[in-house]
N, C-alpha and C positions, 0 to 999 in steps of 0.2 A: 231484917232491915237491910243487911248487906246484900241479900239475894235480890230484894226489890231495887236496890240501887244499880246492881249489875244489869238487871232486866231493863231498867229505864235507859241505861247507857247504851245497851245493845240496840234498843228501839231507836234511840236518837241517832246512832251511827248509821243504821239501815235507812232511816228517813233522809239523813244528809246525803248518803250515796245515791238514793233514788232521785232526789232533787237535782243533784249534780249531773247525774246521767241524763235526766230529762232536759236540763238546760243545754248540755253539750249536743244532744241530738237535735234540738231546735236550731242551734247555731249552724250545725252542718247542713240541715235541710234548707236554711236560708241562703247558703252559698252555692247550692246546686243550680245549674242553668235551668231556666224556665223553659218548658216545652214550647216549640214554635208551631203556631197553627199553620197547617198546610192548606192552601187554597186550591181547590180542585177546579180546573179549567176544562170545560168540555168543548173540544174543537169540532165544529160542524163545517164540512166542506160544501160550499154552495156551488151549484152548477149554473152558471150564467148562460145567457144566450150566445155570448161570444165563444164560450167553451164548446157549446154544441155545434156551432158553425165550423169549428176546426175539424170536425170529423170528415165531412166531405172534402175539405181542402186537402187533408192528408191522403185521402184516396186518390185524388186527382194527381198529387205529386208522385205517389207511388206508381200510378199508371204511366205518367210521363217518364219516369226513370226506367221503365221497362223498354223504352225506345231503343236503347243500345242493344238489347237482345232481339227485339222484334224485327229490326231492319235486316237481319241476316237472312230471313226467310225469302223475301222477294228477290234479293240479290242472288241467292242460290237457285231459285226457280228460274230466274231470267237467264242465268248462265247455262243451266241445263237445257233451256229452250233453244238457245243458240247452238249448243252442241248437237242436239237431236235434229235441228233444222239443217245444219251443215251435213250431217250424216244422211238425212233423207234426200238432200239434193245430189249427193254423190252416189249413194247406193240405191236410190229410188225404191225404198221399201215402205210399204204402207204402214207397217208398225211404227216406224220412226216418224212418219208424217202425223199419224194420230197422236203419238206421244208428245210431239212438239206442240200440237194444238192444245192438248190438255195442260201441258206445263205452262203455256202462255196464259191460260185461264187462271191457273193457280197463282201465277205471278201477280196478276191484277187483284185477285181476292186477298192475297197476303199483304198487299200494299195498304189495305184499309186499316188494319190495326197498327201498322207501322206509322202511317201518316197521322192517325188519331193520337197516338202516344207522342208523336213529334210536336203536334199542336199544343198538347197539354204541358210538354216540357218547355215550350217557348217562354212562358211567363216566368219560370224559375231562372232562366238564363238571361232575362232581359236586363239584369242589373250588373252583369259581369263585363266590364270594359268594352272592348270592340266586338264582343260576341254577338250582339243584336244584329249588326250588319251582316255577319257571316250566317246567322240563322235565316235571315231573309233570302240571301242568295241560295242557301241550301234548300230552303223550302221551294223556291221558284224552279230550281233544277229538277226537283223530284216531281213537281207538277208536270213538267215537260216529259219526264220519263213515263208517268202515268198516261199522259195523252198519247205518246208514241205507241205504248203497249196496247191501248184501246183501239187505235187506228189499225195496228197490225192484226189484232184479233178480229175486228170487223171485216178487214180485207179477206182473211181466211174464211170467215163465216159466209160472206157474200159469194165467194168463189167456191163454196162447198168444200173447202180444204184442198182444193186443187190449184196449186200455184205453178203457173207455166209462163214462159216468155217474159215479157216486161213486168207483169204482175209479180213474178217471183223475185225479181231484182228490187222492185219497189218495197216488197215485204222485207227483204234482207236489209235494205237501207234503214227501215224503221227499227228492226231488231238490233242491228249494229249501233244505230244512234242511241237506242235505249241503254245498251251496255256501256257505251262511252259516257253517256250522261250520268249513269249510276256510278261509274268510277270517279267522275269529277265531283259529284255530290258527296260520295263517301270520303274523298280527300278533304273537302271543306268540313265535313263532319268531324274528321280526325283533327283538324286544326282547332275546332271548338273544344274538343276534349283534351288534347295534348298540348295545345299552344301553337301559335302561328309559325314558330321556328322549329317545330318538331321534325319537319322534313325540309330539305334545301330548296324546294320548289313549291 
């Protein structure tokens, strides 16, 4: 009898503990933060016609910005032409005469990429203050230089590279005029890059 009472008491205690533990666990689970659903967003980058059209524009801008490097070639060739022409007129050596003719041809050829890049650079500079007026002056001067160089080359070609008497002095005026105009055009180009007050003149 006593044994059965103790057994019932033990069962009752175990059952009470189990119920209490279960209730406690349920209360704790109800206080835990609920999981937040994460919304997955798939980003799709669309390529519009405007984006595609930017590619050639960037190429044009890049070529235009090469103008500062490309202009040095015709200037160097023209200065070398003047030096060899002066030497040929003083020393009368055929090697200097032929070299001057070739250098003048290289001067004209190197003007093509320099002037093309300058034209492409014009649009980018058109919004910068007083720069557009300087660009126009710079462009016109370089056209004159190209014309003088072409006239000088045609004169040499027509005279079969034999410059004598009055023709020689006419040729030298053309070359010296080209050099002077290149210096003026370069000065205006410097104003566009460094500002009008960069030099006192």
